[in-house]
C-alpha positions in Angstrom: 33.6 -5.2 -56.2 30.2 -5.2 -57.7 29.6 -8.6 -56.0 31.1 -7.2 -52.8 28.5 -4.0 -52.6 25.4 -6.3 -53.2 26.6 -8.6 -50.3 26.9 -5.6 -48.3 23.7 -4.1 -49.4 21.7 -7.5 -48.7 23.5 -7.6 -45.3 22.1 -4.0 -44.2 18.8 -5.0 -45.8 18.6 -8.0 -43.7 19.9 -6.5 -40.6 16.8 -3.7 -40.9 14.5 -6.8 -41.4 15.6 -8.5 -38.0 12.5 -8.7 -36.0 12.4 -7.0 -33.0 12.4 -9.6 -30.0 8.9 -9.5 -28.6 8.4 -13.0 -26.5 11.2 -12.8 -24.2 14.2 -10.2 -23.0 17.7 -10.1 -22.7 19.3 -7.4 -20.7 23.1 -7.0 -21.4 25.2 -5.4 -19.3 28.4 -4.1 -19.9 30.4 -3.3 -16.6 34.0 -2.2 -16.5 35.6 -2.1 -13.5 33.5 -5.0 -12.1 35.6 -8.2 -11.4 34.5 -11.6 -12.6 32.7 -13.9 -10.4 30.2 -10.9 -9.1 27.0 -11.8 -8.7 24.0 -9.5 -10.4 20.7 -9.6 -9.1 17.0 -8.5 -10.7 14.7 -8.0 -7.3 11.4 -6.8 -7.1 9.3 -5.5 -4.0 7.0 -7.9 -2.2 3.9 -6.5 -0.4 5.8 -5.8 2.7 8.0 -3.6 0.3 10.9 -5.6 0.9 13.4 -6.4 -1.8 13.5 -10.1 -3.0 15.6 -11.7 -5.6 13.9 -12.7 -9.1 17.0 -13.6 -11.3 20.6 -13.6 -10.5 23.7 -13.7 -13.3 27.5 -13.8 -12.7 30.1 -11.4 -14.2 31.9 -12.8 -16.9 34.6 -10.4 -18.9 33.0 -7.6 -17.1 29.7 -8.5 -18.7 26.5 -10.1 -17.6 23.3 -10.9 -18.9 19.8 -11.6 -18.0 17.4 -13.5 -19.9 13.8 -14.6 -19.3 10.0 -13.2 -20.1 7.8 -11.3 -18.6 3.8 -11.2 -18.9 3.7 -7.3 -18.6 6.3 -4.6 -18.1 8.0 -4.7 -14.6 9.4 -2.4 -12.2 12.4 -4.3 -10.8 15.9 -3.2 -9.3 19.8 -4.5 -10.2 21.9 -4.7 -7.6 25.3 -6.3 -7.9 27.5 -7.7 -5.1 30.5 -5.3 -3.9 28.9 -2.0 -5.9 26.9 0.8 -3.9 23.3 1.2 -4.5 20.8 0.0 -7.0 19.6 0.9 -10.4 15.7 0.6 -11.0 14.8 -0.2 -14.7 11.6 -1.6 -16.5 12.1 -5.3 -17.2 10.0 -6.1 -20.3 10.2 -8.4 -23.5 12.7 -7.0 -26.1 16.1 -6.1 -26.0 17.8 -3.9 -23.1 21.2 -2.9 -22.5 22.9 -1.3 -19.5 26.1 0.6 -19.1 27.2 0.3 -15.4 29.0 2.9 -13.4 31.0 0.7 -11.0 31.1 3.4 -8.3 27.3 3.9 -8.0 24.7 2.0 -9.9 22.1 4.4 -9.6 24.5 6.6 -12.1 24.0 3.8 -14.7 22.3 4.1 -18.0 19.5 2.1 -19.3 19.1 1.9 -23.1 16.8 0.2 -25.8 13.6 0.8 -24.6 11.3 3.9 -24.7 9.6 2.6 -21.3 13.2 2.8 -19.7 13.4 6.2 -21.3 10.4 7.5 -19.3 10.9 5.8 -16.4 14.6 7.0 -16.1 13.3 10.5 -16.6 10.6 9.9 -13.4 13.9 8.5 -11.5 16.0 11.5 -11.9 13.0 14.0 -11.1 12.8 11.9 -8.0 16.6 11.7 -7.2 16.7 16.0 -7.4 13.6 16.4 -5.4 14.9 13.8 -2.7 18.1 15.7 -2.9 16.4 19.3 -2.4 14.8 17.5 0.3 17.6 16.1 2.0 19.1 19.8 1.8 16.4 21.5 3.3 16.2 18.9 6.4 19.9 19.8 7.1 19.2 23.7 6.7 16.3 23.2 9.1 18.3 21.2 11.9 21.0 23.7 12.0 18.3 26.8 12.1 16.8 24.5 15.0 20.3 24.1 16.5 20.6 28.0 16.4 17.2 29.0 17.0 17.1 31.0 13.7 14.0 33.1 12.6 14.1 31.2 9.5 12.9 27.9 10.9 9.1 28.3 10.1 9.9 29.3 6.7 12.5 26.6 6.0 9.8 24.0 7.5 7.2 25.4 5.0 9.5 24.4 2.3 10.1 21.2 3.3 6.3 20.5 3.5 6.3 22.1 0.1 9.1 20.0 -1.3 7.5 16.8 0.3 4.5 16.9 -1.3 6.0 18.0 -4.8 7.7 14.6 -4.3 4.8 12.4 -3.4 3.0 14.0 -6.5 5.9 13.4 -8.9 4.8 9.8 -9.8 1.2 10.6 -10.4 2.3 13.8 -12.6 4.9 11.8 -14.7 2.2 9.2 -15.0 -0.4 11.6 -16.5 2.1 13.2 -18.8 2.9 9.8 -20.2 -0.6 8.1 -20.2 -0.2 6.5 -23.3 3.1 4.4 -22.0 3.1 1.3 -19.7 4.9 3.4 -17.4 2.2 5.2 -16.4 0.7 2.2 -14.8 3.8 1.3 -12.9 4.3 4.9 -11.5 0.5 4.9 -10.3 1.2 1.8 -8.4 4.2 3.6 -6.7 1.8 6.3 -5.7 -0.5 4.0 -4.2 2.0 3.4 -1.7 2.7 6.6 -0.5 1.3 7.1 2.9 -1.6 9.8 2.6 -1.9 9.4 -1.1 -4.5 11.7 -2.5 -6.7 9.6 -4.2 -8.6 12.0 -6.7 -5.4 12.8 -8.7 -4.6 9.0 -8.8 -8.3 8.0 -9.9 -8.4 10.9 -12.4 -5.3 9.8 -14.1 -6.3 6.1 -14.3 -9.6 6.9 -15.6 -7.4 8.6 -18.7 -5.4 5.7 -19.5 -6.0 2.9 -22.0 -8.5 -0.1 -21.9 -5.4 -2.6 -22.0 -3.5 -0.8 -19.4 -6.3 -0.4 -16.9 -6.9 -4.4 -17.4 -3.3 -5.4 -16.7 -2.3 -6.9 -13.0 -0.8 -3.5 -12.1 -4.3 -1.6 -13.5 -6.6 -4.0 -11.9 -4.5 -3.5 -8.5 -5.0 0.1 -9.1 -8.4 -0.3 -9.6 -9.1 -2.3 -6.4 -6.9 0.7 -4.2 -9.4 3.2 -5.7 -12.1 1.2 -4.8 -11.0 0.3 -1.5 -10.4 4.0 -0.6 -13.9 5.1 -2.0 -15.3 2.6 0.6 -13.2 3.8 3.3 -14.2 7.0 2.8 -18.1 5.8 3.1 -17.6 4.1 6.1 -15.6 7.2 7.7 -18.8 9.1 6.7 -21.0 6.7 7.9 -19.7 6.3 11.5 -18.8 9.7 12.4 -19.9 11.3 15.5 -23.5 12.3 15.1 -24.3 9.8 12.3 -26.8 7.0 13.0 -24.5 3.6 13.2 -25.2 2.0 10.0 -27.2 -1.4 10.8 -25.8 -5.1 10.2 -26.5 -8.5 11.2 -24.2 -11.9 11.6 -24.7 -15.5 13.4 -24.5 -16.0 16.8 -22.5 -18.4 18.9 -25.9 -20.6 18.1 -26.2 -20.0 14.5 -28.9 -17.3 14.6 -29.2 -14.2 12.8 -28.7 -11.1 15.0 -28.9 -7.7 13.9 -27.8 -4.5 15.6 -31.5 -2.9 15.3 -32.6 -6.0 17.4 -31.0 -5.3 20.6 -30.5 -1.6 20.7 -31.4 -0.1 24.3 -31.1 3.5 25.6 -27.6 2.9 25.5 -25.8 0.6 22.8 -21.9 0.1 22.6 -20.8 -2.1 19.6 -17.4 -3.6 20.5 -15.1 -5.2 17.8 -12.5 -7.7 19.1 -11.4 -11.3 18.4 -9.9 -14.0 20.7 -6.7 -13.6 19.4 -6.3 -10.0 20.1 -4.0 -9.4 23.0 -5.4 -6.0 23.6 -8.7 -6.8 23.5 -8.7 -9.4 26.0 -7.2 -7.3 28.6 -9.9 -4.6 28.1 -12.7 -7.2 28.4 -12.7 -7.2 32.4 -13.3 -3.6 32.0 -16.3 -4.1 29.8 -17.4 -6.5 31.7 -17.7 -4.4 35.0 -19.2 -1.6 32.9 -21.9 -4.1 31.6 -22.9 -5.3 34.7 -23.1 -2.2 36.3 -25.0 -0.4 33.6 -27.0 -2.9 32.0 -30.2 -2.7 34.0 -30.0 1.0 33.5 -30.4 0.5 29.6 -27.1 -0.4 28.2 -26.7 -2.9 25.9 -23.7 -4.5 24.3 -23.3 -6.3 21.0 -19.7 -7.9 20.3 -18.4 -8.1 16.7 -15.6 -10.9 17.0 -12.9 -11.0 13.9 -11.7 -14.6 14.5 -10.9 -16.7 11.6 -12.6 -19.1 9.7 -12.5 -22.8 11.7 -11.9 -20.9 15.0 -15.4 -20.7 16.2 -14.7 -23.0 19.3 -11.9 -20.2 20.2 -14.3 -17.5 19.9 -16.6 -19.4 22.2 -14.2 -20.2 24.6 -13.1 -16.6 25.2 -16.9 -15.0 25.2 -17.2 -18.3 28.2 -13.6 -17.4 29.7 -14.1 -13.6 30.0 -17.3 -13.9 31.2 -18.8 -11.7 28.6 -22.9 -12.6 28.9 -23.9 -9.7 26.2 -24.7 -10.2 22.5 -22.2 -11.7 20.2 -21.8 -12.4 16.5 -19.3 -13.1 14.0 -18.9 -13.8 10.5 -15.7 -15.5 11.5 -13.5 -13.5 8.3 -10.9 -11.9 10.3 -9.9 -8.9 8.7 -12.1 -9.3 5.7 -15.2 -8.8 7.8 -18.0 -7.0 6.5 -19.2 -5.4 9.5 -15.5 -4.4 10.3 -15.3 -2.9 6.6 -18.4 -1.0 7.0 -17.4 0.7 10.0 -13.7 1.2 9.0 -12.2 -0.7 11.4 -8.6 -1.2 10.9 -7.2 -2.1 14.5 -8.9 -3.5 17.5 -10.4 -3.2 20.0 -12.4 -0.9 18.7 -15.4 0.6 20.2 -18.6 2.7 19.0 -21.2 4.3 21.6 -24.7 5.0 20.2 -27.5 7.0 21.6 -31.3 5.5 22.1 -31.7 7.2 18.6 -29.2 4.9 17.3 -26.8 8.0 16.7 -22.7 7.5 17.4 -22.0 9.7 20.6 -18.2 8.3 21.3 -15.7 6.5 19.6 -13.0 4.0 21.0 -13.1 4.7 24.5 -11.8 2.4 27.1 -11.0 1.8 30.7 -12.1 5.0 33.0 -13.1 7.0 29.6 -15.4 4.4 28.7 -17.4 3.9 32.3 -17.0 7.7 32.8 -19.0 8.2 29.4 -21.6 5.7 29.8 -22.3 6.9 33.8 -22.9 10.5 31.9 -25.3 9.3 29.8 -27.4 7.0 31.8 -27.1 8.3 35.5 
């Protein structure tokens, strides 16, 4: 008996001393009611927000296992064929267990990871806020049908609920800024349309250096810097601002700057040979130029053609009879001039007065001719 007790005691000590898995992960899922042969998938969102497969497992005896490695914790989504919904979870090196609810995956439980505890708390709060928002939408639809006087109040409540939903990821990141999940949640926050920069930047700056140095941390840093550049560009290109000077190579390889060609009225025209709407607008720009060039109109076109497509750029200039100034860096959407002017769609135009101040933006067709006539006649 004494030897048995000693062996049990040693077994407990050895079990307690078993090192935690750190160089790979094992996800063990208990899936009662899920048929043998069903496939389970771990998926991630690509840059377009589409779900793509990362790993696959097969259900055997109502269980399945994923094994692998992750360089850093990753937000992934569990799907099972024939089972409704999906389950988001943090996949990281270590042991993770999942208790599957076959009727709805999104009510399943993830255990064995502090990061998953933090994320599941956020996910539950997000789910509840979505349910509240959906309820308000239903109330507004009924109120709208009945022409109820409560419509405006419900509409305002919808806006408040939507803002609270959009703020959830940043708020949870701030509350758990020592956790890897903070970076993951901030990466979710920057995908929200119209995401507010200040709380994201403030939360990011408070994180530990190792989190900032991670791949996702660098992604957030890039987002912050890009948003700042956009703000600076928006400010610099407001109507009434002096247009920033720029320069690039002409089709003949010479450097030409905006300040070199300014007239009484100057049109900056962003376009590309591959841009259908630009090519359809070109005849109108040609008409305006031919009519008003002698009165002081100058045009400088900045092409967003791709590297290696200089011949296509020059051919389009000749085909469309664009006999004014042309420059291009041949860097497509990475063109530094387009970024300087916050151009995110083409054609895009900026009309400058004799002092180089922006007096109008994005005029096309008759609107462009009318404005030029107003300023030069």
